[in-house]
N, CA and C atoms as a LAMMPS dump frame, in Angstrom:
ITEM: TIMESTEP
0
ITEM: NUMBER OF ATOMS
348
ITEM: BOX BOUNDS ff ff ff
-5.0000000000000000e+02 5.0000000000000000e+02
-5.0000000000000000e+02 5.0000000000000000e+02
-5.0000000000000000e+02 5.0000000000000000e+02
ITEM: ATOMS id mol type element x y z
1 1 1 N -22.668 427.155 322.103
2 1 2 C -23.001 426.057 321.226
3 1 3 C -24.253 426.344 320.402
4 2 1 N -25.241 426.993 321.045
5 2 2 C -26.479 427.305 320.353
6 2 3 C -26.238 428.272 319.175
7 3 1 N -25.403 429.288 319.425
8 3 2 C -25.098 430.258 318.365
9 3 3 C -24.418 429.561 317.183
10 4 1 N -23.502 428.678 317.494
11 4 2 C -22.786 427.98 316.425
12 4 3 C -23.764 427.236 315.499
13 5 1 N -24.704 426.498 316.1
14 5 2 C -25.63 425.75 315.266
15 5 3 C -26.581 426.676 314.534
16 6 1 N -26.937 427.798 315.129
17 6 2 C -27.845 428.749 314.484
18 6 3 C -27.145 429.354 313.273
19 7 1 N -25.893 429.766 313.413
20 7 2 C -25.172 430.347 312.267
21 7 3 C -24.844 429.297 311.209
22 8 1 N -24.64 428.092 311.648
23 8 2 C -24.332 427.027 310.727
24 8 3 C -25.532 426.73 309.818
25 9 1 N -26.745 426.927 310.338
26 9 2 C -27.95 426.642 309.595
27 9 3 C -28.203 427.652 308.465
28 10 1 N -27.611 428.835 308.576
29 10 2 C -27.839 429.816 307.536
30 10 3 C -27.332 429.329 306.213
31 11 1 N -28.141 429.568 305.184
32 11 2 C -27.77 429.087 303.862
33 11 3 C -26.734 430.013 303.264
34 12 1 N -25.905 429.425 302.448
35 12 2 C -24.903 430.212 301.709
36 12 3 C -25.612 431.156 300.755
37 13 1 N -25.079 432.32 300.575
38 13 2 C -25.644 433.312 299.65
39 13 3 C -25.448 432.845 298.225
40 14 1 N -26.465 432.888 297.452
41 14 2 C -26.379 432.424 296.059
42 14 3 C -26.872 433.522 295.126
43 15 1 N -25.994 433.979 294.247
44 15 2 C -26.359 434.995 293.282
45 15 3 C -27.097 434.347 292.125
46 16 1 N -28.054 435.072 291.561
47 16 2 C -28.767 434.583 290.404
48 16 3 C -28.489 435.484 289.213
49 17 1 N -28.316 434.875 288.068
50 17 2 C -27.982 435.613 286.866
51 17 3 C -28.943 435.241 285.747
52 18 1 N -29.188 436.234 284.887
53 18 2 C -29.829 435.99 283.596
54 18 3 C -28.743 436.075 282.573
55 19 1 N -28.628 435.075 281.712
56 19 2 C -27.568 435.06 280.711
57 19 3 C -28.196 434.918 279.342
58 20 1 N -27.718 435.757 278.43
59 20 2 C -28.181 435.683 277.047
60 20 3 C -27.102 436.188 276.108
61 21 1 N -26.608 435.32 275.272
62 21 2 C -25.503 435.706 274.382
63 21 3 C -24.296 436.127 275.2
64 22 1 N -23.763 437.307 274.944
65 22 2 C -22.597 437.81 275.678
66 22 3 C -22.975 438.576 276.929
67 23 1 N -24.286 438.708 277.184
68 23 2 C -24.768 439.491 278.331
69 23 3 C -25.003 438.617 279.552
70 24 1 N -24.701 439.184 280.711
71 24 2 C -24.913 438.491 281.98
72 24 3 C -25.478 439.553 282.952
73 25 1 N -26.661 439.305 283.479
74 25 2 C -27.338 440.252 284.361
75 25 3 C -27.427 439.633 285.749
76 26 1 N -26.886 440.338 286.717
77 26 2 C -26.978 439.919 288.108
78 26 3 C -28.261 440.48 288.665
79 27 1 N -29.209 439.604 288.974
80 27 2 C -30.518 440.051 289.444
81 27 3 C -30.499 440.653 290.839
82 28 1 N -29.544 440.279 291.64
83 28 2 C -29.476 440.772 293.019
84 28 3 C -28.901 442.175 293.088
85 29 1 N -27.849 442.456 292.342
86 29 2 C -27.126 443.712 292.483
87 29 3 C -27.305 444.677 291.316
88 30 1 N -28.192 444.323 290.38
89 30 2 C -28.501 445.198 289.213
90 30 3 C -27.252 445.49 288.373
91 31 1 N -26.385 444.541 288.248
92 31 2 C -25.191 444.687 287.424
93 31 3 C -25.411 444.016 286.08
94 32 1 N -24.877 444.622 285.036
95 32 2 C -24.924 444.024 283.699
96 32 3 C -23.493 443.946 283.169
97 33 1 N -23.141 442.758 282.663
98 33 2 C -21.8 442.527 282.162
99 33 3 C -21.903 442.07 280.719
100 34 1 N -20.961 442.521 279.902
101 34 2 C -20.875 442.06 278.522
102 34 3 C -19.404 441.734 278.251
103 35 1 N -19.113 440.481 277.96
104 35 2 C -17.768 440.002 277.721
105 35 3 C -16.795 440.441 278.795
106 36 1 N -17.215 440.318 280.057
107 36 2 C -16.343 440.66 281.181
108 36 3 C -16.264 442.124 281.522
109 37 1 N -16.914 442.979 280.774
110 37 2 C -16.908 444.422 281.036
111 37 3 C -18.247 444.799 281.647
112 38 1 N -18.193 445.516 282.777
113 38 2 C -19.438 445.971 283.381
114 38 3 C -19.972 447.165 282.602
115 39 1 N -21.277 447.121 282.319
116 39 2 C -21.929 448.22 281.594
117 39 3 C -22.631 449.156 282.571
118 40 1 N -22.635 450.43 282.241
119 40 2 C -23.312 451.425 283.066
120 40 3 C -24.689 451.671 282.472
121 41 1 N -25.721 451.145 283.155
122 41 2 C -27.086 451.324 282.72
123 41 3 C -27.846 452.113 283.775
124 42 1 N -28.809 452.925 283.289
125 42 2 C -29.687 453.604 284.254
126 42 3 C -30.621 452.543 284.859
127 43 1 N -31.303 452.915 285.907
128 43 2 C -32.213 452.003 286.572
129 43 3 C -33.325 451.553 285.612
130 44 1 N -33.878 452.47 284.844
131 44 2 C -34.926 452.104 283.91
132 44 3 C -34.418 451.191 282.798
133 45 1 N -33.242 451.466 282.291
134 45 2 C -32.631 450.614 281.268
135 45 3 C -32.427 449.205 281.815
136 46 1 N -31.922 449.119 283.041
137 46 2 C -31.715 447.822 283.672
138 46 3 C -33.014 447.064 283.806
139 47 1 N -34.06 447.748 284.264
140 47 2 C -35.345 447.08 284.485
141 47 3 C -35.996 446.626 283.163
142 48 1 N -35.792 447.407 282.097
143 48 2 C -36.297 446.99 280.777
144 48 3 C -35.554 445.741 280.318
145 49 1 N -34.241 445.757 280.436
146 49 2 C -33.437 444.603 280.025
147 49 3 C -33.794 443.356 280.835
148 50 1 N -33.948 443.517 282.121
149 50 2 C -34.279 442.384 282.981
150 50 3 C -35.661 441.842 282.609
151 51 1 N -36.608 442.689 282.343
152 51 2 C -37.942 442.265 281.959
153 51 3 C -37.876 441.446 280.643
154 52 1 N -37.198 441.967 279.66
155 52 2 C -37.099 441.27 278.364
156 52 3 C -36.335 439.955 278.492
157 53 1 N -35.262 439.936 279.277
158 53 2 C -34.482 438.709 279.417
159 53 3 C -35.187 437.644 280.255
160 54 1 N -36.079 438.072 281.138
161 54 2 C -36.732 437.11 282.019
162 54 3 C -37.687 436.208 281.254
163 55 1 N -38.205 436.659 280.128
164 55 2 C -39.098 435.862 279.313
165 55 3 C -38.624 435.942 277.873
166 56 1 N -37.606 435.162 277.574
167 56 2 C -37.021 435.197 276.214
168 56 3 C -38.012 434.879 275.148
169 57 1 N -37.869 435.562 274.04
170 57 2 C -38.699 435.388 272.847
171 57 3 C -40.176 435.761 273.041
172 58 1 N -40.564 436.217 274.235
173 58 2 C -41.904 436.732 274.433
174 58 3 C -41.918 438.175 273.906
175 59 1 N -42.94 438.521 273.173
176 59 2 C -43.028 439.869 272.623
177 59 3 C -43.765 440.743 273.625
178 60 1 N -43.076 441.825 274.026
179 60 2 C -43.655 442.792 274.943
180 60 3 C -44.041 444.044 274.157
181 61 1 N -45.303 444.434 274.27
182 61 2 C -45.722 445.67 273.624
183 61 3 C -45.157 446.836 274.432
184 62 1 N -45.178 448.017 273.805
185 62 2 C -44.724 449.21 274.523
186 62 3 C -45.571 449.417 275.782
187 63 1 N -46.848 449.089 275.716
188 63 2 C -47.715 449.202 276.879
189 63 3 C -47.278 448.253 277.986
190 64 1 N -46.992 446.994 277.634
191 64 2 C -46.503 446.03 278.65
192 64 3 C -45.251 446.532 279.335
193 65 1 N -44.308 447.008 278.522
194 65 2 C -43.039 447.485 279.062
195 65 3 C -43.26 448.689 279.968
196 66 1 N -44.018 449.663 279.503
197 66 2 C -44.234 450.875 280.271
198 66 3 C -44.905 450.587 281.607
199 67 1 N -45.968 449.793 281.576
200 67 2 C -46.693 449.513 282.816
201 67 3 C -45.884 448.648 283.774
202 68 1 N -45.025 447.748 283.234
203 68 2 C -44.212 446.888 284.082
204 68 3 C -43.046 447.639 284.706
205 69 1 N -42.396 448.484 283.92
206 69 2 C -41.177 449.155 284.372
207 69 3 C -41.479 450.453 285.121
208 70 1 N -42.347 451.273 284.573
209 70 2 C -42.659 452.562 285.191
210 70 3 C -43.71 452.402 286.294
211 71 1 N -44.54 451.368 286.199
212 71 2 C -45.58 451.139 287.204
213 71 3 C -46.675 452.185 287.149
214 72 1 N -46.927 452.717 285.979
215 72 2 C -47.964 453.732 285.812
216 72 3 C -48.858 453.313 284.637
217 73 1 N -50.071 453.879 284.588
218 73 2 C -50.943 453.576 283.437
219 73 3 C -50.332 454.097 282.141
220 74 1 N -50.542 453.361 281.088
221 74 2 C -49.998 453.688 279.777
222 74 3 C -50.937 454.634 279.035
223 75 1 N -50.348 455.664 278.45
224 75 2 C -51.054 456.528 277.541
225 75 3 C -50.31 456.501 276.215
226 76 1 N -51.014 456.799 275.13
227 76 2 C -50.396 456.702 273.813
228 76 3 C -49.085 457.48 273.71
229 77 1 N -49.004 458.635 274.369
230 77 2 C -47.767 459.449 274.314
231 77 3 C -46.602 458.763 275.037
232 78 1 N -46.89 457.74 275.843
233 78 2 C -45.845 457.019 276.557
234 78 3 C -45.03 456.141 275.604
235 79 1 N -45.53 455.897 274.412
236 79 2 C -44.86 455.048 273.444
237 79 3 C -43.463 455.609 273.112
238 80 1 N -43.379 456.926 272.938
239 80 2 C -42.104 457.574 272.663
240 80 3 C -41.1 457.355 273.795
241 81 1 N -41.575 457.398 275.02
242 81 2 C -40.713 457.196 276.169
243 81 3 C -40.062 455.825 276.11
244 82 1 N -40.843 454.805 275.825
245 82 2 C -40.327 453.445 275.716
246 82 3 C -39.324 453.363 274.57
247 83 1 N -39.641 453.936 273.415
248 83 2 C -38.745 453.878 272.265
249 83 3 C -37.398 454.529 272.554
250 84 1 N -37.409 455.663 273.238
251 84 2 C -36.156 456.347 273.557
252 84 3 C -35.298 455.508 274.481
253 85 1 N -35.899 454.905 275.499
254 85 2 C -35.139 454.069 276.428
255 85 3 C -34.603 452.817 275.745
256 86 1 N -35.373 452.231 274.843
257 86 2 C -34.918 451.05 274.097
258 86 3 C -33.714 451.448 273.242
259 87 1 N -33.799 452.625 272.582
260 87 2 C -32.689 453.068 271.738
261 87 3 C -31.413 453.291 272.567
262 88 1 N -31.531 453.929 273.725
263 88 2 C -30.367 454.145 274.592
264 88 3 C -29.808 452.815 275.074
265 89 1 N -30.691 451.903 275.444
266 89 2 C -30.259 450.582 275.901
267 89 3 C -29.524 449.842 274.813
268 90 1 N -30.046 449.88 273.607
269 90 2 C -29.36 449.206 272.478
270 90 3 C -27.995 449.787 272.246
271 91 1 N -27.853 451.114 272.365
272 91 2 C -26.542 451.719 272.107
273 91 3 C -25.504 451.258 273.121
274 92 1 N -25.951 450.795 274.279
275 92 2 C -25.01 450.348 275.32
276 92 3 C -24.723 448.842 275.252
277 93 1 N -25.699 448.04 274.811
278 93 2 C -25.477 446.58 274.866
279 93 3 C -25.217 445.913 273.523
280 94 1 N -25.614 446.533 272.458
281 94 2 C -25.461 445.933 271.138
282 94 3 C -24.095 446.237 270.525
283 95 1 N -23.545 445.296 269.768
284 95 2 C -22.319 445.563 269.025
285 95 3 C -22.595 446.553 267.907
286 96 1 N -23.708 446.397 267.242
287 96 2 C -24.15 447.289 266.173
288 96 3 C -25.626 447.631 266.427
289 97 1 N -25.914 448.76 267.056
290 97 2 C -27.296 449.111 267.391
291 97 3 C -28.216 449.187 266.171
292 98 1 N -27.671 449.399 264.971
293 98 2 C -28.523 449.443 263.773
294 98 3 C -28.996 448.041 263.401
295 99 1 N -28.273 447.026 263.831
296 99 2 C -28.654 445.62 263.574
297 99 3 C -28.68 444.873 264.929
298 100 1 N -29.709 445.124 265.712
299 100 2 C -29.735 444.563 267.069
300 100 3 C -29.866 443.05 267.091
301 101 1 N -29.137 442.442 268.006
302 101 2 C -29.157 440.996 268.218
303 101 3 C -29.94 440.704 269.483
304 102 1 N -29.773 441.523 270.504
305 102 2 C -30.382 441.277 271.806
306 102 3 C -31.826 441.76 271.868
307 103 1 N -32.063 443.06 271.647
308 103 2 C -33.393 443.61 271.716
309 103 3 C -33.893 443.793 270.293
310 104 1 N -34.793 442.93 269.894
311 104 2 C -35.297 442.934 268.547
312 104 3 C -36.694 443.55 268.49
313 105 1 N -36.963 444.27 267.404
314 105 2 C -38.241 444.888 267.199
315 105 3 C -39.127 443.962 266.379
316 106 1 N -40.325 443.718 266.856
317 106 2 C -41.347 443.008 266.096
318 106 3 C -42.308 444.086 265.642
319 107 1 N -42.204 444.496 264.377
320 107 2 C -42.956 445.648 263.891
321 107 3 C -44.453 445.478 264.133
322 108 1 N -45.029 446.534 264.736
323 108 2 C -46.454 446.549 265.012
324 108 3 C -46.856 445.769 266.253
325 109 1 N -45.898 445.09 266.863
326 109 2 C -46.231 444.263 268.04
327 109 3 C -45.449 444.647 269.283
328 110 1 N -44.148 444.894 269.156
329 110 2 C -43.362 445.262 270.322
330 110 3 C -41.913 444.84 270.235
331 111 1 N -41.338 444.463 271.37
332 111 2 C -39.928 444.13 271.488
333 111 3 C -39.771 442.78 272.157
334 112 1 N -38.66 442.124 271.836
335 112 2 C -38.349 440.845 272.485
336 112 3 C -36.855 440.704 272.607
337 113 1 N -36.434 439.881 273.563
338 113 2 C -35.016 439.556 273.746
339 113 3 C -34.748 438.323 272.906
340 114 1 N -33.881 438.45 271.893
341 114 2 C -33.732 437.371 270.936
342 114 3 C -32.496 436.502 271.093
343 115 1 N -31.483 436.965 271.838
344 115 2 C -30.262 436.173 271.953
345 115 3 C -30.464 434.994 272.872
346 116 1 N -29.83 433.872 272.543
347 116 2 C -29.949 432.702 273.431
348 116 3 C -28.684 432.441 274.197
């Protein structure tokens, strides 16, 4: 009887998602879906996307992104690293990477997630 009540008290598992436009990110299992299709993202690409989606319309500088995702101090040469990963991420999630809807560039300031 004790085991029954103990197991009964356990809460049901609840998945959490970040949703923006056609994208759906499962925060628990690091899955990204677009229009019902699962996308293959690297761990760094997933973490960049999750960071940008977690605070919509907030502009993240390359330094913010690098220090948050890589967990290392930012050096000026790290800017290229962020740009390359953003470009690869856009090629996977955007319909037209030349005209991004999801990851938008704010010239001279950084990047933001723009889809609602």
